[in-house]
C-alpha angles and dihedrals in degrees: 000000000000127000115249120238113248116259112257116256092238092054091051092047093049092047092050093047092050090052093047091049088050090240089122141359136235093257093056094043091048092053091048092051098037096241134117117274089239089061091059090045088052090052089052091050092050092046092051092047101041107012121228091336089065089068097051119102112266115251096197147341122314117229120241126181122232088243093054091049092051093046091050092048092048091048090059099037092050089060090234094115139019122241090255093050093050092047088054095044095051097034092241111175095238141350090245088063090055092045089054091052091050092049091051093045093051089050089055098253110155112245116238129182115268112239127196112256113259112220116230108259115255117241112263112250104249126214121274114266126213123239090252092053091051091051089050091050092050092047091049092049093048091049089056092057095049 
């Protein structure tokens, strides 16, 4: 099975705008784009919550506090809200994220805050060394091993 290419931002935005202007509906837009109708509904939710930025491809992890996670989980487990409603209420990036938290919570895994990934720092570009300096460095290193 091959991985589908992501839908272009402009196509998502146009589909959402047509739905919000009642010129179309999620079912029709989903068929046109070859995605599930829930995907289009999720785009609409993200657009309503975060504007156009909500439709852009994520460039990293979103941070969530332990308290937010627990409140969201309790909202679903209490039966008061659906997964989709809680994801919307707490601005959770997707319902699958929330479903993962619920699965871990019900298995007894301790909830921790989600932190953005910190990229490993790049090595600083050092100064250029002369040929003589490199010879001296090699000789010093060799003398340490003898």
